[in-house]
C-alpha positions as CSV (number, residue, x, y, z in Angstrom):
1,I,0.0,0.0,0.0
2,S,2.8,2.4,0.9
3,D,4.5,1.8,-2.5
4,S,1.2,2.4,-4.3
5,L,0.5,5.6,-2.4
6,K,4.0,6.8,-3.2
7,N,3.3,6.4,-7.0
8,L,0.0,8.2,-6.7
9,L,1.9,11.3,-5.5
10,H,2.8,12.0,-9.1
11,D,-0.9,11.5,-10.3
12,A,-2.3,14.3,-12.6
13,D,-5.6,14.2,-10.8
14,D,-5.8,16.6,-7.8
15,T,-8.1,14.4,-5.8
16,A,-5.9,11.3,-6.2
17,R,-2.8,13.3,-5.0
18,H,-4.4,14.8,-1.9
19,K,-6.1,11.6,-1.0
20,A,-2.8,9.7,-1.3
21,V,-1.1,12.2,1.0
22,E,-4.1,12.0,3.4
23,C,-3.6,8.2,3.6
24,L,0.1,8.7,4.2
25,C,-0.7,11.1,7.0
26,V,-2.8,8.4,8.7
27,M,0.0,5.8,8.2
28,S,2.7,8.2,9.5
29,G,0.8,8.5,12.8
30,H,2.0,4.9,13.5
31,I,5.5,3.5,13.9
32,I,5.0,0.9,11.2
33,G,3.8,3.5,8.7
34,R,6.7,5.8,9.5
35,D,9.2,3.0,9.1
36,S,7.7,2.2,5.7
37,F,7.7,5.9,4.7
38,L,11.4,6.2,5.5
39,K,12.4,2.9,4.0
40,L,10.8,3.7,0.6
41,E,12.2,7.3,0.7
42,T,8.7,8.6,0.2
43,I,9.9,11.9,1.5
44,F,11.3,12.9,-1.9
45,P,8.2,12.6,-4.1
46,L,6.2,14.0,-1.2
47,A,8.4,17.2,-1.2
48,K,7.4,17.9,-4.8
49,L,3.9,18.6,-3.4
50,F,5.2,21.7,-1.5
51,D,4.2,23.7,-4.6
52,D,1.0,21.8,-5.4
53,K,-1.9,24.1,-6.5
54,S,-4.3,22.3,-4.1
55,D,-4.3,23.9,-0.6
56,V,-5.5,20.6,0.9
57,A,-2.7,18.6,-0.8
58,R,-0.1,21.1,0.5
59,K,-1.6,21.0,4.0
60,N,-1.6,17.2,4.2
61,T,2.0,17.1,2.8
62,H,3.2,19.3,5.6
63,L,1.2,17.4,8.2
64,C,2.7,14.1,7.0
65,L,6.2,15.6,7.2
66,M,5.5,16.9,10.7
67,L,4.4,13.5,11.9
68,I,7.6,12.0,10.4
69,S,9.7,14.6,12.1
70,Q,8.4,13.7,15.6
71,T,10.9,10.8,15.7
72,P,14.6,11.4,15.8
73,I,15.3,9.3,12.7
74,G,12.5,11.1,10.9
75,A,13.8,14.6,11.8
76,E,17.3,13.5,10.8
77,T,16.1,12.3,7.4
78,I,14.4,15.7,6.8
79,V,17.6,17.6,7.8
80,E,19.8,15.3,5.7
81,A,17.5,15.7,2.7
82,Q,18.2,19.5,3.0
83,F,14.5,20.4,3.3
84,V,15.0,22.8,6.2
85,D,15.9,25.7,3.8
86,T,12.7,25.0,1.7
87,L,10.6,24.8,4.9
88,V,11.9,28.2,6.1
89,K,11.1,29.8,2.7
90,K,7.6,28.3,2.7
91,L,7.1,29.6,6.2
92,Q,7.1,33.1,4.9
93,K,4.4,32.7,2.3
94,E,2.2,29.7,3.1
95,L,-1.4,29.8,4.5
96,D,-1.6,30.4,8.2
97,E,-2.8,26.9,9.0
98,I,0.2,25.5,7.1
99,K,2.6,27.9,8.7
100,E,1.6,26.4,12.1
101,I,2.5,22.9,10.9
102,I,5.8,24.0,9.4
103,L,6.7,25.6,12.7
104,D,6.2,22.3,14.4
105,T,8.3,20.4,11.8
106,L,11.1,22.9,12.3
107,H,10.8,22.5,16.0
108,Y,11.5,18.8,15.8
109,C,14.2,19.2,13.2
110,M,16.1,21.7,15.4
111,G,16.2,19.2,18.1
112,I,18.5,17.3,15.8
113,D,20.4,20.1,14.1
114,T,20.3,23.9,14.4
115,Q,23.0,24.9,12.0
116,S,20.9,24.2,8.9
117,A,18.1,26.4,10.3
118,L,20.5,29.2,11.1
119,E,22.0,29.1,7.6
120,A,18.5,29.1,6.1
121,G,17.6,32.4,7.9
122,A,15.1,30.7,10.2
123,M,15.8,33.2,13.1
124,E,14.8,36.1,10.9
125,A,11.6,34.2,9.7
126,F,10.7,33.3,13.3
127,T,11.2,36.9,14.5
128,T,8.9,38.3,11.8
129,L,6.2,35.8,12.9
130,L,6.3,37.2,16.5
131,K,4.1,40.0,15.2
132,H,1.5,37.6,13.7
133,H,-2.2,38.2,14.4
134,L,-2.7,34.5,15.5
135,A,-1.7,33.7,19.0
136,V,-0.8,30.1,18.1
137,I,1.7,31.2,15.5
138,R,3.2,33.8,17.8
139,A,3.6,31.2,20.5
140,K,5.2,28.6,18.2
141,A,7.5,31.2,16.6
142,A,8.7,32.1,20.1
143,R,9.2,28.4,21.0
144,D,11.2,27.9,17.8
145,I,13.4,31.0,18.6
146,M,14.2,29.3,21.9
147,D,15.1,26.1,20.1
148,L,17.4,28.0,17.7
149,S,18.9,29.9,20.6
150,V,20.4,26.8,22.2
151,P,23.8,27.2,20.5
152,L,25.8,30.5,21.0
153,A,25.4,31.4,17.3
154,G,21.6,31.2,17.7
155,K,21.7,33.5,20.8
156,D,23.8,36.0,18.9
157,R,21.5,35.9,15.9
158,A,18.5,36.5,18.0
159,V,20.0,39.6,19.5
160,A,21.1,40.8,16.1
161,C,17.6,40.3,14.7
162,G,15.9,42.4,17.4
163,A,14.0,39.3,18.7
164,L,14.3,40.4,22.4
165,Q,12.4,43.7,21.8
166,L,9.5,41.8,20.2
167,L,9.6,39.1,22.8
168,K,9.3,41.8,25.5
169,N,6.1,43.1,23.9
170,M,4.7,39.5,24.1
171,L,5.1,39.4,27.9
172,T,1.7,41.1,28.3
173,D,0.0,39.0,25.6
174,S,-3.5,37.9,26.4
175,S,-2.6,34.3,25.6
176,S,-0.8,32.4,28.4
177,E,0.8,30.1,25.9
178,V,2.4,33.1,24.1
179,R,3.6,34.5,27.5
180,A,5.1,31.1,28.4
181,K,7.0,30.7,25.2
182,A,8.2,34.3,25.1
183,T,9.6,34.1,28.6
184,A,11.3,30.8,27.7
185,A,12.9,32.4,24.7
186,I,14.1,35.3,26.7
187,M,15.5,33.0,29.3
188,M,17.5,31.1,26.7
189,I,18.9,34.2,24.9
190,A,19.8,35.9,28.2
191,I,22.3,33.1,29.2
192,T,25.0,35.0,27.3
193,T,26.4,38.4,28.5
194,K,25.3,40.0,25.3
195,G,21.8,38.6,25.7
196,K,21.6,39.7,29.3
197,Y,22.5,43.3,28.6
198,T,20.3,43.5,25.5
199,A,17.3,42.2,27.6
200,I,18.1,44.6,30.4
201,H,18.4,47.6,28.1
202,S,15.1,46.5,26.4
203,L,13.5,47.0,29.8
204,S,12.4,43.4,30.0
205,I,13.0,43.1,33.8
206,L,9.8,44.7,35.2
207,P,7.4,43.0,32.7
208,L,9.1,39.7,33.7
209,V,8.7,40.6,37.4
210,D,5.0,41.0,36.8
211,L,4.8,37.5,35.4
212,V,6.2,36.0,38.6
213,D,2.6,35.9,39.9
214,D,1.0,34.6,36.7
215,L,-1.8,32.1,37.0
216,N,0.0,29.8,34.5
217,S,2.7,27.8,36.2
218,E,4.8,27.5,33.0
219,V,4.8,31.3,32.7
220,R,5.9,31.7,36.4
221,L,8.6,29.1,36.0
222,N,10.1,30.6,32.8
223,A,9.8,34.2,34.1
224,I,11.7,33.3,37.3
225,K,14.4,31.5,35.4
226,A,14.8,34.4,33.0
227,L,15.1,36.8,35.9
228,T,17.7,34.6,37.4
229,C,19.8,34.9,34.2
230,L,19.3,38.7,34.2
231,S,20.3,39.0,37.9
232,E,23.7,37.6,37.1
233,A,24.5,41.0,35.6
234,P,25.2,43.7,38.3
235,E,22.6,46.1,36.7
236,G,20.0,43.3,36.7
237,R,20.7,42.4,40.3
238,H,20.4,46.0,41.4
239,V,16.9,46.3,40.0
240,L,15.8,42.8,41.2
241,L,16.9,43.4,44.8
242,Q,13.9,45.7,45.0
243,H,11.6,42.8,44.0
244,V,13.2,39.8,45.6
245,D,10.5,39.5,48.2
246,K,7.9,38.9,45.4
247,I,10.0,36.1,44.1
248,R,10.7,34.7,47.6
249,R,6.9,34.2,48.1
250,H,7.1,31.5,45.5
251,E,9.6,29.5,47.4
252,T,6.6,27.6,48.7
253,D,4.7,27.6,45.3
254,H,2.4,24.6,45.0
255,V,4.3,23.6,41.8
256,G,7.6,22.1,42.8
257,M,9.6,23.2,39.9
258,V,8.5,26.8,40.4
259,A,9.4,26.7,44.1
260,Q,12.8,25.3,43.2
261,A,13.4,28.0,40.6
262,A,12.3,30.7,43.1
263,R,14.8,29.5,45.7
264,K,17.6,29.5,43.2
265,A,16.6,33.0,42.0
266,V,16.6,34.4,45.5
267,K,20.0,33.0,46.2
268,V,21.5,34.5,43.0
269,I,19.8,37.9,43.4
270,S,20.8,38.1,47.1
271,W,24.4,37.1,46.5
272,L,27.1,39.4,47.7
273,P,30.7,39.4,46.6
C-alpha cells in the first residue's frame, strides 16, 4: 500500500494526489507506517507537493512531514534531505494553517540540528512571525526561537535580529501560551552576557517581574528562570533586589519546579561578593 501511495503522489488528478497524501498522514501516525515511509524514501516525491496548487494537498503534505519529524530518525532524514531551507522559505508565504504545521516540523528538526536552520535564515523568519495576528503562531515562533537559541550562534543571531524587543512586547499578551514561550525564549537568549544586557536595556525586567505571579505555572517558571539569568549582571541584580520578596513568596509555590526555581533565583539575586 505504501508503495502504491508513493506512486500516486505523481498523479495528474488533484483528488488522487491529496487523498494519497491523506492516507500517508494516517499511516505516518503509527510507527509501522513511519518505518515504511522512510524505507521507501517517500519523503522525496512528497516534497514535490510543497508547490501543489491544491491547498488541501499542501496542508496534508506538511502534516505528513511533521508526523515523520516527531521521531529522531525522521527529523534527521528531513535535515539530511536538506529540506529545512525550503521549509523556512515556505514559512514566509504559506497559508496560516500550514505555517503552524511548518513551525512544528522545524521545532522537531532543530532538536537534531540547528545549523541548517541558522543558515536558512530561520531566526529572521521566526522573529517576523512574533508579530503575527494569530496567538498560536506567535507562541510557536517564540518556541522555535528558543530552540534555535540553544547554540551560542543562535543567541547572537536572536540579539542581532531584534528578537528580544519583540519578545518583550509579548510578555503582556492575552494568551498564556504566548507569554510562556516568550519568557522561555528570553531565558535562553539571556544566558550570554550580550543577551543579558540587551534584555536589560530593552526594559524586560519589570514585565518579567509582573509574570512571577502569573496564574499559569509555566509562565511563572520561565519568568523566574529568565530573571535569574538577568540577575547575574550587576545592573540586573540592582533592579531585582527591590523585587526579591515577590520572588521569595514563590519558594513555597504549589508547583515544585516553580518553588525550586524561586529558591535559586533568591539565592542568585541576594548574592554578595
